[in-house]
py3Dmol code that shows the C-alpha trace and the ligand (Angstrom):
import py3Dmol

protein = """\
ATOM      1  CA  MET A   1      63.237 118.703 106.469  1.00  0.00           C
ATOM      2  CA  ALA A   2      63.591 121.285 109.224  1.00  0.00           C
ATOM      3  CA  ILE A   3      66.966 122.995 109.340  1.00  0.00           C
ATOM      4  CA  GLU A   4      67.737 125.313 112.233  1.00  0.00           C
ATOM      5  CA  VAL A   5      70.107 128.169 111.417  1.00  0.00           C
ATOM      6  CA  ALA A   6      71.876 130.069 114.194  1.00  0.00           C
ATOM      7  CA  ARG A   7      74.683 132.583 114.608  1.00  0.00           C
ATOM      8  CA  ALA A   8      75.642 131.146 118.013  1.00  0.00           C
ATOM      9  CA  LEU A   9      75.142 127.832 119.736  1.00  0.00           C
ATOM     10  CA  PRO A  10      74.163 127.130 123.324  1.00  0.00           C
ATOM     11  CA  ALA A  11      76.708 125.079 125.284  1.00  0.00           C
ATOM     12  CA  ALA A  12      74.649 121.885 125.002  1.00  0.00           C
ATOM     13  CA  ASP A  13      74.681 122.135 121.199  1.00  0.00           C
ATOM     14  CA  VAL A  14      78.401 122.876 121.138  1.00  0.00           C
ATOM     15  CA  ALA A  15      78.931 119.654 123.065  1.00  0.00           C
ATOM     16  CA  ALA A  16      76.510 117.714 120.824  1.00  0.00           C
ATOM     17  CA  VAL A  17      78.256 118.935 117.638  1.00  0.00           C
ATOM     18  CA  ARG A  18      81.658 117.970 119.077  1.00  0.00           C
ATOM     19  CA  ASP A  19      80.244 114.497 119.803  1.00  0.00           C
ATOM     20  CA  LEU A  20      78.836 114.236 116.319  1.00  0.00           C
ATOM     21  CA  ALA A  21      82.215 115.307 114.856  1.00  0.00           C
ATOM     22  CA  ALA A  22      83.936 112.610 116.925  1.00  0.00           C
ATOM     23  CA  ARG A  23      81.494 109.899 115.805  1.00  0.00           C
ATOM     24  CA  VAL A  24      81.899 110.904 112.172  1.00  0.00           C
ATOM     25  CA  ALA A  25      85.715 110.918 112.418  1.00  0.00           C
ATOM     26  CA  ALA A  26      85.704 107.487 114.039  1.00  0.00           C
ATOM     27  CA  ALA A  27      83.347 105.990 111.462  1.00  0.00           C
ATOM     28  CA  ASP A  28      84.957 107.553 108.363  1.00  0.00           C
ATOM     29  CA  GLY A  29      88.621 107.601 109.455  1.00  0.00           C
ATOM     30  CA  GLU A  30      88.628 111.277 108.468  1.00  0.00           C
ATOM     31  CA  ALA A  31      87.539 114.414 110.352  1.00  0.00           C
ATOM     32  CA  ALA A  32      84.677 116.256 108.638  1.00  0.00           C
ATOM     33  CA  PHE A  33      85.399 119.581 110.403  1.00  0.00           C
ATOM     34  CA  ASP A  34      88.738 121.325 110.549  1.00  0.00           C
ATOM     35  CA  GLU A  35      90.428 122.872 113.554  1.00  0.00           C
ATOM     36  CA  GLN A  36      89.081 126.333 112.882  1.00  0.00           C
ATOM     37  CA  SER A  37      85.483 125.132 112.561  1.00  0.00           C
ATOM     38  CA  LEU A  38      85.664 123.348 115.923  1.00  0.00           C
ATOM     39  CA  LEU A  39      87.094 126.504 117.460  1.00  0.00           C
ATOM     40  CA  ASN A  40      84.252 128.490 115.858  1.00  0.00           C
ATOM     41  CA  LEU A  41      81.669 126.405 117.767  1.00  0.00           C
ATOM     42  CA  GLY A  42      82.463 128.485 120.828  1.00  0.00           C
ATOM     43  CA  GLY A  43      81.869 131.785 119.007  1.00  0.00           C
ATOM     44  CA  GLY A  44      84.236 134.563 118.051  1.00  0.00           C
ATOM     45  CA  ARG A  45      83.882 134.604 114.248  1.00  0.00           C
ATOM     46  CA  PRO A  46      80.878 135.387 112.012  1.00  0.00           C
ATOM     47  CA  VAL A  47      79.600 131.944 111.097  1.00  0.00           C
ATOM     48  CA  ARG A  48      76.281 130.268 110.508  1.00  0.00           C
ATOM     49  CA  HIS A  49      75.448 126.934 112.172  1.00  0.00           C
ATOM     50  CA  LEU A  50      72.933 124.678 110.460  1.00  0.00           C
ATOM     51  CA  ILE A  51      71.420 121.842 112.497  1.00  0.00           C
ATOM     52  CA  VAL A  52      69.129 118.925 111.681  1.00  0.00           C
ATOM     53  CA  ARG A  53      67.737 117.179 114.733  1.00  0.00           C
ATOM     54  CA  GLY A  54      65.862 113.991 115.165  1.00  0.00           C
ATOM     55  CA  GLY A  55      65.886 110.739 117.045  1.00  0.00           C
ATOM     56  CA  PRO A  56      63.992 107.579 117.756  1.00  0.00           C
ATOM     57  CA  GLU A  57      61.782 109.376 120.293  1.00  0.00           C
ATOM     58  CA  GLY A  58      61.004 112.304 118.012  1.00  0.00           C
ATOM     59  CA  PRO A  59      61.126 116.001 118.887  1.00  0.00           C
ATOM     60  CA  ASP A  60      58.378 115.629 121.511  1.00  0.00           C
ATOM     61  CA  GLY A  61      59.770 112.567 123.196  1.00  0.00           C
ATOM     62  CA  GLY A  62      61.392 114.491 126.069  1.00  0.00           C
ATOM     63  CA  GLY A  63      65.069 115.048 126.756  1.00  0.00           C
ATOM     64  CA  PRO A  64      67.496 116.663 124.343  1.00  0.00           C
ATOM     65  CA  VAL A  65      66.834 115.885 120.693  1.00  0.00           C
ATOM     66  CA  PRO A  66      69.990 114.470 119.167  1.00  0.00           C
ATOM     67  CA  ILE A  67      71.766 116.329 116.389  1.00  0.00           C
ATOM     68  CA  LEU A  68      71.865 114.121 113.280  1.00  0.00           C
ATOM     69  CA  GLY A  69      73.417 116.546 110.859  1.00  0.00           C
ATOM     70  CA  TYR A  70      75.449 119.742 111.167  1.00  0.00           C
ATOM     71  CA  ALA A  71      76.875 122.261 108.717  1.00  0.00           C
ATOM     72  CA  GLN A  72      78.916 125.394 109.315  1.00  0.00           C
ATOM     73  CA  VAL A  73      79.409 128.234 106.869  1.00  0.00           C
ATOM     74  CA  ALA A  74      82.174 130.812 107.425  1.00  0.00           C
ATOM     75  CA  ASP A  75      83.693 133.215 104.964  1.00  0.00           C
ATOM     76  CA  GLY A  76      82.157 131.582 101.869  1.00  0.00           C
ATOM     77  CA  SER A  77      83.257 128.105 102.864  1.00  0.00           C
ATOM     78  CA  GLY A  78      81.150 125.299 104.324  1.00  0.00           C
ATOM     79  CA  GLU A  79      81.594 121.963 105.993  1.00  0.00           C
ATOM     80  CA  LEU A  80      78.893 119.421 106.749  1.00  0.00           C
ATOM     81  CA  ALA A  81      78.503 115.960 108.180  1.00  0.00           C
ATOM     82  CA  VAL A  82      75.712 113.535 109.001  1.00  0.00           C
ATOM     83  CA  ASP A  83      75.719 111.072 111.870  1.00  0.00           C
ATOM     84  CA  PRO A  84      76.945 107.714 110.506  1.00  0.00           C
ATOM     85  CA  ALA A  85      73.714 106.098 111.766  1.00  0.00           C
ATOM     86  CA  ALA A  86      71.470 108.626 109.954  1.00  0.00           C
ATOM     87  CA  ARG A  87      72.910 108.604 106.440  1.00  0.00           C
ATOM     88  CA  ARG A  88      71.064 108.027 103.158  1.00  0.00           C
ATOM     89  CA  ARG A  89      67.940 109.724 104.520  1.00  0.00           C
ATOM     90  CA  GLY A  90      68.448 112.971 102.663  1.00  0.00           C
ATOM     91  CA  ILE A  91      69.912 114.957 105.595  1.00  0.00           C
ATOM     92  CA  GLY A  92      73.271 115.597 103.887  1.00  0.00           C
ATOM     93  CA  GLY A  93      71.585 116.671 100.658  1.00  0.00           C
ATOM     94  CA  ALA A  94      69.242 119.042 102.524  1.00  0.00           C
ATOM     95  CA  LEU A  95      72.151 120.641 104.414  1.00  0.00           C
ATOM     96  CA  LEU A  96      74.203 120.902 101.252  1.00  0.00           C
ATOM     97  CA  ASP A  97      71.323 122.588  99.397  1.00  0.00           C
ATOM     98  CA  ALA A  98      70.835 125.062 102.251  1.00  0.00           C
ATOM     99  CA  VAL A  99      74.536 125.915 102.265  1.00  0.00           C
ATOM    100  CA  LEU A 100      74.676 126.353  98.485  1.00  0.00           C
ATOM    101  CA  ASP A 101      71.469 128.326  98.237  1.00  0.00           C
ATOM    102  CA  GLY A 102      72.516 130.863 100.796  1.00  0.00           C
ATOM    103  CA  LEU A 103      71.128 131.345 104.260  1.00  0.00           C
ATOM    104  CA  ASP A 104      69.300 134.621 104.091  1.00  0.00           C
ATOM    105  CA  GLY A 105      65.627 134.011 104.648  1.00  0.00           C
ATOM    106  CA  LEU A 106      66.252 130.746 106.421  1.00  0.00           C
ATOM    107  CA  ASP A 107      67.055 132.466 109.680  1.00  0.00           C
ATOM    108  CA  GLY A 108      65.148 135.683 109.102  1.00  0.00           C
ATOM    109  CA  LEU A 109      68.323 137.766 109.427  1.00  0.00           C
ATOM    110  CA  ASP A 110      68.392 140.738 107.161  1.00  0.00           C
ATOM    111  CA  THR A 111      72.193 141.157 107.017  1.00  0.00           C
ATOM    112  CA  PRO A 112      73.146 141.737 103.376  1.00  0.00           C
ATOM    113  CA  ASP A 113      75.443 139.083 101.852  1.00  0.00           C
ATOM    114  CA  GLY A 114      79.067 139.760 102.756  1.00  0.00           C
ATOM    115  CA  ALA A 115      78.272 142.438 105.382  1.00  0.00           C
ATOM    116  CA  ASP A 116      79.307 140.161 108.245  1.00  0.00           C
ATOM    117  CA  GLY A 117      81.988 138.161 106.486  1.00  0.00           C
ATOM    118  CA  LEU A 118      79.636 135.669 104.872  1.00  0.00           C
ATOM    119  CA  HIS A 119      79.438 135.560 101.122  1.00  0.00           C
ATOM    120  CA  GLY A 120      76.609 135.222  98.672  1.00  0.00           C
ATOM    121  CA  PRO A 121      75.550 131.729  97.630  1.00  0.00           C
ATOM    122  CA  GLU A 122      77.404 131.961  94.298  1.00  0.00           C
ATOM    123  CA  ASP A 123      80.665 131.897  96.279  1.00  0.00           C
ATOM    124  CA  VAL A 124      80.006 129.056  98.634  1.00  0.00           C
ATOM    125  CA  ARG A 125      82.489 126.195  98.481  1.00  0.00           C
ATOM    126  CA  VAL A 126      82.016 123.020 100.487  1.00  0.00           C
ATOM    127  CA  TRP A 127      84.853 120.939 101.888  1.00  0.00           C
ATOM    128  CA  ALA A 128      85.029 117.205 101.454  1.00  0.00           C
ATOM    129  CA  HIS A 129      87.891 116.243 103.779  1.00  0.00           C
ATOM    130  CA  GLY A 130      89.573 113.127 102.362  1.00  0.00           C
ATOM    131  CA  ASP A 131      87.256 113.384  99.316  1.00  0.00           C
ATOM    132  CA  LEU A 132      85.536 110.199 100.487  1.00  0.00           C
ATOM    133  CA  ALA A 133      83.162 108.264  98.218  1.00  0.00           C
ATOM    134  CA  PRO A 134      79.870 109.409  99.859  1.00  0.00           C
ATOM    135  CA  ALA A 135      80.896 113.072  99.515  1.00  0.00           C
ATOM    136  CA  ARG A 136      81.866 112.541  95.881  1.00  0.00           C
ATOM    137  CA  ALA A 137      78.540 110.857  95.215  1.00  0.00           C
ATOM    138  CA  LEU A 138      76.595 113.607  96.932  1.00  0.00           C
ATOM    139  CA  ALA A 139      78.528 116.358  95.075  1.00  0.00           C
ATOM    140  CA  ALA A 140      77.785 114.542  91.793  1.00  0.00           C
ATOM    141  CA  THR A 141      74.065 114.564  92.489  1.00  0.00           C
ATOM    142  CA  ARG A 142      74.253 118.363  92.703  1.00  0.00           C
ATOM    143  CA  GLY A 143      76.503 118.713  89.636  1.00  0.00           C
ATOM    144  CA  LEU A 144      79.298 120.299  91.693  1.00  0.00           C
ATOM    145  CA  GLY A 145      82.929 120.564  90.509  1.00  0.00           C
ATOM    146  CA  VAL A 146      86.230 120.535  92.359  1.00  0.00           C
ATOM    147  CA  VAL A 147      87.518 124.102  92.886  1.00  0.00           C
ATOM    148  CA  ARG A 148      90.346 123.417  95.323  1.00  0.00           C
ATOM    149  CA  ASP A 149      92.684 120.511  95.940  1.00  0.00           C
ATOM    150  CA  LEU A 150      94.519 120.567  99.254  1.00  0.00           C
ATOM    151  CA  TRP A 151      97.178 117.843  99.572  1.00  0.00           C
ATOM    152  CA  VAL A 152      98.071 115.917 102.708  1.00  0.00           C
ATOM    153  CA  MET A 153     101.737 114.951 102.407  1.00  0.00           C
ATOM    154  CA  THR A 154     103.275 112.417 104.817  1.00  0.00           C
ATOM    155  CA  ALA A 155     106.764 111.179 105.619  1.00  0.00           C
ATOM    156  CA  PRO A 156     108.192 108.529 107.903  1.00  0.00           C
ATOM    157  CA  ALA A 157     109.452 109.902 111.228  1.00  0.00           C
ATOM    158  CA  PRO A 158     113.093 110.829 110.747  1.00  0.00           C
ATOM    159  CA  THR A 159     115.536 108.538 112.460  1.00  0.00           C
ATOM    160  CA  VAL A 160     117.499 110.033 115.322  1.00  0.00           C
ATOM    161  CA  PRO A 161     120.755 111.377 113.926  1.00  0.00           C
ATOM    162  CA  GLU A 162     124.137 111.002 115.647  1.00  0.00           C
ATOM    163  CA  PRO A 163     123.961 112.960 118.888  1.00  0.00           C
ATOM    164  CA  THR A 164     126.800 115.205 117.736  1.00  0.00           C
ATOM    165  CA  LYS A 165     124.796 116.167 114.671  1.00  0.00           C
ATOM    166  CA  VAL A 166     121.635 117.248 116.533  1.00  0.00           C
ATOM    167  CA  PRO A 167     121.558 121.027 116.199  1.00  0.00           C
ATOM    168  CA  SER A 168     120.553 123.163 119.147  1.00  0.00           C
ATOM    169  CA  GLN A 169     117.265 125.012 118.764  1.00  0.00           C
ATOM    170  CA  SER A 170     119.046 128.207 117.740  1.00  0.00           C
ATOM    171  CA  GLU A 171     121.784 126.759 115.537  1.00  0.00           C
ATOM    172  CA  PRO A 172     121.004 126.420 111.839  1.00  0.00           C
ATOM    173  CA  THR A 173     121.716 122.994 110.309  1.00  0.00           C
ATOM    174  CA  SER A 174     122.792 124.711 107.107  1.00  0.00           C
ATOM    175  CA  ALA A 175     123.571 128.306 106.469  1.00  0.00           C
ATOM    176  CA  VAL A 176     121.865 130.965 104.391  1.00  0.00           C
ATOM    177  CA  ASP A 177     123.941 134.109 104.116  1.00  0.00           C
ATOM    178  CA  GLY A 178     122.701 136.961 106.280  1.00  0.00           C
ATOM    179  CA  VAL A 179     119.913 134.913 107.886  1.00  0.00           C
ATOM    180  CA  ARG A 180     119.645 133.596 111.383  1.00  0.00           C
ATOM    181  CA  VAL A 181     116.987 131.378 112.905  1.00  0.00           C
ATOM    182  CA  ARG A 182     115.691 131.647 116.460  1.00  0.00           C
ATOM    183  CA  THR A 183     112.686 130.445 118.387  1.00  0.00           C
ATOM    184  CA  PHE A 184     109.514 132.548 118.602  1.00  0.00           C
ATOM    185  CA  GLU A 185     109.138 134.536 121.798  1.00  0.00           C
ATOM    186  CA  PRO A 186     105.480 134.691 122.986  1.00  0.00           C
ATOM    187  CA  GLY A 187     104.629 138.206 124.076  1.00  0.00           C
ATOM    188  CA  SER A 188     107.002 139.993 121.705  1.00  0.00           C
ATOM    189  CA  ASP A 189     107.048 138.267 118.295  1.00  0.00           C
ATOM    190  CA  GLU A 190     103.303 138.108 117.531  1.00  0.00           C
ATOM    191  CA  GLN A 191     103.148 141.174 115.308  1.00  0.00           C
ATOM    192  CA  ALA A 192     106.317 140.266 113.379  1.00  0.00           C
ATOM    193  CA  TRP A 193     104.862 136.817 112.721  1.00  0.00           C
ATOM    194  CA  LEU A 194     101.456 138.117 111.673  1.00  0.00           C
ATOM    195  CA  THR A 195     103.140 140.492 109.195  1.00  0.00           C
ATOM    196  CA  VAL A 196     105.320 137.871 107.571  1.00  0.00           C
ATOM    197  CA  ASN A 197     102.449 135.348 107.590  1.00  0.00           C
ATOM    198  CA  ALA A 198     100.068 137.767 105.842  1.00  0.00           C
ATOM    199  CA  ARG A 199     102.731 138.595 103.245  1.00  0.00           C
ATOM    200  CA  ALA A 200     103.715 134.990 102.598  1.00  0.00           C
ATOM    201  CA  PHE A 201     100.065 133.847 102.372  1.00  0.00           C
ATOM    202  CA  ALA A 202      98.527 136.906 100.685  1.00  0.00           C
ATOM    203  CA  ASP A 203      96.718 134.648  98.161  1.00  0.00           C
ATOM    204  CA  HIS A 204      95.802 131.927 100.609  1.00  0.00           C
ATOM    205  CA  PRO A 205      92.105 131.825 101.552  1.00  0.00           C
ATOM    206  CA  GLU A 206      92.561 130.944 105.233  1.00  0.00           C
ATOM    207  CA  GLN A 207      96.169 131.242 106.338  1.00  0.00           C
ATOM    208  CA  GLY A 208      96.703 134.771 105.025  1.00  0.00           C
ATOM    209  CA  ARG A 209      93.829 136.067 107.147  1.00  0.00           C
ATOM    210  CA  MET A 210      95.090 134.949 110.502  1.00  0.00           C
ATOM    211  CA  THR A 211      94.523 137.613 113.114  1.00  0.00           C
ATOM    212  CA  ARG A 212      96.199 138.170 116.447  1.00  0.00           C
ATOM    213  CA  ALA A 213      93.150 136.546 118.114  1.00  0.00           C
ATOM    214  CA  ASP A 214      93.527 133.497 115.822  1.00  0.00           C
ATOM    215  CA  LEU A 215      97.205 133.247 116.673  1.00  0.00           C
ATOM    216  CA  GLU A 216      96.533 133.575 120.417  1.00  0.00           C
ATOM    217  CA  ALA A 217      93.769 130.907 120.220  1.00  0.00           C
ATOM    218  CA  ARG A 218      96.297 128.471 118.726  1.00  0.00           C
ATOM    219  CA  MET A 219      98.992 129.412 121.249  1.00  0.00           C
ATOM    220  CA  ALA A 220      96.494 128.566 123.999  1.00  0.00           C
ATOM    221  CA  GLN A 221      95.991 125.025 122.654  1.00  0.00           C
ATOM    222  CA  PRO A 222      97.523 122.155 124.606  1.00  0.00           C
ATOM    223  CA  TRP A 223      99.796 121.198 121.678  1.00  0.00           C
ATOM    224  CA  PHE A 224     101.432 124.632 121.486  1.00  0.00           C
ATOM    225  CA  ASP A 225     105.147 124.474 122.209  1.00  0.00           C
ATOM    226  CA  GLY A 226     107.208 127.661 121.704  1.00  0.00           C
ATOM    227  CA  ARG A 227     110.367 125.573 121.148  1.00  0.00           C
ATOM    228  CA  LEU A 228     108.767 124.297 117.891  1.00  0.00           C
ATOM    229  CA  PHE A 229     108.125 127.738 116.394  1.00  0.00           C
ATOM    230  CA  TRP A 230     110.993 129.505 114.642  1.00  0.00           C
ATOM    231  CA  LEU A 231     111.551 132.851 112.964  1.00  0.00           C
ATOM    232  CA  ALA A 232     114.165 133.445 110.276  1.00  0.00           C
ATOM    233  CA  GLU A 233     115.446 136.998 110.362  1.00  0.00           C
ATOM    234  CA  ASP A 234     117.865 139.259 108.619  1.00  0.00           C
ATOM    235  CA  VAL A 235     121.012 139.375 110.756  1.00  0.00           C
ATOM    236  CA  ASN A 236     121.541 143.086 110.051  1.00  0.00           C
ATOM    237  CA  SER A 237     118.077 144.638 110.144  1.00  0.00           C
ATOM    238  CA  GLY A 238     116.387 142.040 112.380  1.00  0.00           C
ATOM    239  CA  ARG A 239     113.481 141.943 109.908  1.00  0.00           C
ATOM    240  CA  THR A 240     111.521 138.702 109.981  1.00  0.00           C
ATOM    241  CA  LEU A 241     111.935 136.890 106.660  1.00  0.00           C
ATOM    242  CA  GLY A 242     110.068 133.664 107.336  1.00  0.00           C
ATOM    243  CA  SER A 243     108.740 131.315 109.942  1.00  0.00           C
ATOM    244  CA  MET A 244     108.282 127.638 110.641  1.00  0.00           C
ATOM    245  CA  TRP A 245     105.628 126.442 113.100  1.00  0.00           C
ATOM    246  CA  VAL A 246     105.524 122.791 114.026  1.00  0.00           C
ATOM    247  CA  LYS A 247     102.774 120.915 115.810  1.00  0.00           C
ATOM    248  CA  ILE A 248     103.196 117.570 117.563  1.00  0.00           C
ATOM    249  CA  SER A 249     100.152 115.684 118.693  1.00  0.00           C
ATOM    250  CA  ASP A 250      99.541 111.978 119.188  1.00  0.00           C
ATOM    251  CA  ARG A 251     103.197 111.382 118.272  1.00  0.00           C
ATOM    252  CA  VAL A 252     102.637 112.791 114.794  1.00  0.00           C
ATOM    253  CA  GLY A 253     104.787 115.714 113.758  1.00  0.00           C
ATOM    254  CA  GLU A 254     103.148 118.285 111.514  1.00  0.00           C
ATOM    255  CA  ILE A 255     104.748 121.091 109.549  1.00  0.00           C
ATOM    256  CA  TYR A 256     101.946 123.405 110.591  1.00  0.00           C
ATOM    257  CA  VAL A 257     102.842 126.693 108.906  1.00  0.00           C
ATOM    258  CA  LEU A 258     105.928 127.425 106.823  1.00  0.00           C
ATOM    259  CA  GLY A 259     105.935 130.858 105.227  1.00  0.00           C
ATOM    260  CA  VAL A 260     108.681 132.983 103.660  1.00  0.00           C
ATOM    261  CA  ASP A 261     108.269 136.632 102.787  1.00  0.00           C
ATOM    262  CA  PRO A 262     107.898 137.064  99.001  1.00  0.00           C
ATOM    263  CA  ASP A 263     110.924 139.407  99.011  1.00  0.00           C
ATOM    264  CA  ALA A 264     113.062 136.682 100.544  1.00  0.00           C
ATOM    265  CA  GLN A 265     111.846 133.671  98.581  1.00  0.00           C
ATOM    266  CA  GLY A 266     114.292 131.691  96.448  1.00  0.00           C
ATOM    267  CA  ARG A 267     117.200 132.129  98.932  1.00  0.00           C
ATOM    268  CA  GLY A 268     116.870 128.721 100.622  1.00  0.00           C
ATOM    269  CA  ILE A 269     115.103 130.015 103.721  1.00  0.00           C
ATOM    270  CA  GLY A 270     112.267 127.496 103.327  1.00  0.00           C
ATOM    271  CA  GLY A 271     114.777 124.654 103.221  1.00  0.00           C
ATOM    272  CA  LEU A 272     116.679 126.100 106.204  1.00  0.00           C
ATOM    273  CA  LEU A 273     113.520 126.317 108.285  1.00  0.00           C
ATOM    274  CA  THR A 274     112.476 122.815 107.196  1.00  0.00           C
ATOM    275  CA  ALA A 275     115.869 121.491 108.363  1.00  0.00           C
ATOM    276  CA  HIS A 276     115.118 122.944 111.814  1.00  0.00           C
ATOM    277  CA  ALA A 277     111.747 121.223 111.850  1.00  0.00           C
ATOM    278  CA  MET A 278     113.188 117.896 110.730  1.00  0.00           C
ATOM    279  CA  ALA A 279     115.925 118.065 113.380  1.00  0.00           C
ATOM    280  CA  ALA A 280     113.316 118.728 116.073  1.00  0.00           C
ATOM    281  CA  PHE A 281     111.223 115.808 114.786  1.00  0.00           C
ATOM    282  CA  ALA A 282     114.257 113.511 114.802  1.00  0.00           C
ATOM    283  CA  ALA A 283     114.931 114.333 118.435  1.00  0.00           C
ATOM    284  CA  ARG A 284     111.443 113.129 119.427  1.00  0.00           C
ATOM    285  CA  ASP A 285     109.781 109.695 119.418  1.00  0.00           C
ATOM    286  CA  LEU A 286     107.261 110.117 116.615  1.00  0.00           C
ATOM    287  CA  THR A 287     105.284 107.634 114.499  1.00  0.00           C
ATOM    288  CA  GLY A 288     105.172 109.793 111.365  1.00  0.00           C
ATOM    289  CA  LEU A 289     105.047 113.253 109.833  1.00  0.00           C
ATOM    290  CA  GLU A 290     102.433 115.139 107.870  1.00  0.00           C
ATOM    291  CA  LEU A 291     101.623 118.537 106.366  1.00  0.00           C
ATOM    292  CA  TYR A 292      98.994 120.241 104.222  1.00  0.00           C
ATOM    293  CA  VAL A 293      99.867 122.119 101.022  1.00  0.00           C
ATOM    294  CA  GLU A 294      97.895 123.435  98.065  1.00  0.00           C
ATOM    295  CA  GLY A 295      98.191 121.016  95.141  1.00  0.00           C
ATOM    296  CA  GLU A 296      99.176 123.919  92.933  1.00  0.00           C
ATOM    297  CA  ASN A 297     101.984 125.169  95.195  1.00  0.00           C
ATOM    298  CA  ALA A 298     104.872 123.608  93.248  1.00  0.00           C
ATOM    299  CA  PRO A 299     107.706 125.455  95.051  1.00  0.00           C
ATOM    300  CA  ALA A 300     106.521 124.323  98.510  1.00  0.00           C
ATOM    301  CA  ILE A 301     105.914 120.775  97.287  1.00  0.00           C
ATOM    302  CA  ALA A 302     109.477 120.693  95.975  1.00  0.00           C
ATOM    303  CA  VAL A 303     110.826 121.719  99.400  1.00  0.00           C
ATOM    304  CA  TYR A 304     108.782 119.049 101.132  1.00  0.00           C
ATOM    305  CA  GLU A 305     109.622 116.298  98.640  1.00  0.00           C
ATOM    306  CA  ARG A 306     113.303 117.059  99.200  1.00  0.00           C
ATOM    307  CA  ALA A 307     112.660 116.542 102.935  1.00  0.00           C
ATOM    308  CA  GLY A 308     111.080 113.102 102.216  1.00  0.00           C
ATOM    309  CA  PHE A 309     107.367 113.893 102.056  1.00  0.00           C
ATOM    310  CA  HIS A 310     104.947 112.481  99.473  1.00  0.00           C
ATOM    311  CA  ARG A 311     101.248 113.048  98.672  1.00  0.00           C
ATOM    312  CA  ALA A 312      99.115 110.706 100.748  1.00  0.00           C
ATOM    313  CA  ARG A 313      95.564 112.014 100.120  1.00  0.00           C
ATOM    314  CA  ALA A 314      93.670 115.224  99.443  1.00  0.00           C
ATOM    315  CA  HIS A 315      90.907 117.426 100.776  1.00  0.00           C
ATOM    316  CA  VAL A 316      88.861 119.014  98.037  1.00  0.00           C
ATOM    317  CA  GLN A 317      86.330 121.853  97.861  1.00  0.00           C
ATOM    318  CA  TYR A 318      83.281 121.505  95.710  1.00  0.00           C
ATOM    319  CA  ALA A 319      81.268 124.380  94.284  1.00  0.00           C
ATOM    320  CA  ARG A 320      78.599 125.094  91.650  1.00  0.00           C
ATOM    321  CA  THR A 321      80.967 127.303  89.699  1.00  0.00           C
ATOM    322  CA  GLY A 322      83.737 124.721  89.310  1.00  0.00           C
ATOM    323  CA  SER A 323      85.338 122.886  86.519  1.00  0.00           C
ATOM    324  CA  HIS A 324      85.470 119.141  86.744  1.00  0.00           C
TER     325      HIS A 324
END
"""
ligand_1 = """\
48
COA
C 78.547 113.056 102.560
C 77.430 113.013 103.636
C 77.275 114.416 104.224
C 76.137 112.565 102.965
O 75.090 112.635 103.938
P 73.741 111.800 103.738
O 72.764 112.358 104.726
O 74.002 110.341 103.807
O 73.358 112.228 102.222
P 71.885 112.068 101.538
O 71.098 111.001 102.208
O 71.275 113.403 101.457
O 72.329 111.587 100.077
C 71.943 112.285 98.921
C 72.465 111.505 97.713
O 73.884 111.497 97.695
C 74.359 110.221 97.169
N 75.097 109.491 98.236
C 75.220 109.915 99.545
N 76.014 108.994 100.185
C 76.307 107.990 99.308
C 77.002 106.773 99.410
N 77.570 106.360 100.560
N 77.114 105.969 98.310
C 76.542 106.374 97.128
N 75.815 107.506 96.976
C 75.686 108.314 98.066
C 73.099 109.460 96.789
O 72.833 109.781 95.429
C 72.071 110.031 97.748
O 70.767 109.896 97.279
P 69.984 108.497 97.526
O 70.197 108.087 98.970
O 68.582 108.830 97.216
O 70.605 107.488 96.584
C 77.783 112.005 104.757
O 78.187 110.773 104.169
C 78.883 112.501 105.659
O 78.639 113.090 106.692
N 80.149 112.193 105.284
C 81.319 112.677 106.022
C 81.507 114.227 105.884
C 81.709 114.678 104.451
O 82.324 114.016 103.620
N 81.236 115.909 104.144
C 81.427 116.513 102.853
C 80.091 116.665 102.144
S 80.342 117.389 100.489
"""
view = py3Dmol.view(width=600, height=400)
view.addModel(protein, "pdb")
view.setStyle({"model": 0}, {"cartoon": {"style": "trace"}})
view.addModel(ligand_1, "xyz")
view.setStyle({"model": 1}, {"stick": {}})
view.zoomTo()
view.show()
């Protein structure tokens, strides 16, 4: 099976992959590619795109040849999906094998492993969002094991509290001594947020590596709302101790990023910031709430369970070097 490998995609392929992603999400009830991967289609980060094409008219039938399968590898992590109408023809298996076996040689690029942010094949982990049955079956055929378990936690939308109890955006709903909470100011708070985010997520494979460009790309998204992004800071020194970033889209409220500096953990700042998020959610007409958290992050899960969240499903990563 012919697999095209590229570092960058022409605009027509970007559009075709977005269409494929939409068809897959509609058929499976689960998106196969995460937000960062869809942003990566337009360039900016060192990634590899793997494409399998085909169609009823064949490659020589004139017109653009549809994309039947697509995989993306970035920073040792891969995602792949096959058009719902083209499954069980070996396309997913071929893409998975290419991702796991490494891409050098496939595209004739002589960049050594790791030199441009891509890892050697022994490191590659492949996401199965929702851990759906076909992905599990495919992973089993390759003897892969689960190496990461990312929980999706959900909660009912909070009911609107008494008007007198709705806190203003800058007024904490409960106090933590020496800490104040205020909204993020675009243009001046970026570096403070990047610092606290990197410290809070030092061990996290994606979140801890957010750059200023990543932050700005998210702030440019239509869902970005500066009123739903808070910093907790030391009242005396002004040092940023934590942050809460909330995303609302399609009437679903998401606790997008909650991070507290390791030096300030255990003081109730996570709970304080969560109270701000819940109050903001309660003041809006939402159908439900969700968030993502590592299955092994017990302290964060405890904060979220206290706020009414429970585990709804999980995204897992498969790899050759995993334990079952
Ligand atoms: C998972 C996915 C990529 C498989 O793509 P595909 O092209 O259908 O996979 P293949 O045809 O190469 O299947 C290879 C083997 O995996 C197993 N398999 C794949 N889908 C299966 C299914 N729905 N039920 C049972 N076994 C399945 C079979 O053993 C199959 O071999 P066979 O057809 O000879 O029995 C596709 O279902 C998909 O895009 N799902 C959504 C995205 C996703 O979950 N990605 C994560 C991949 S780890």
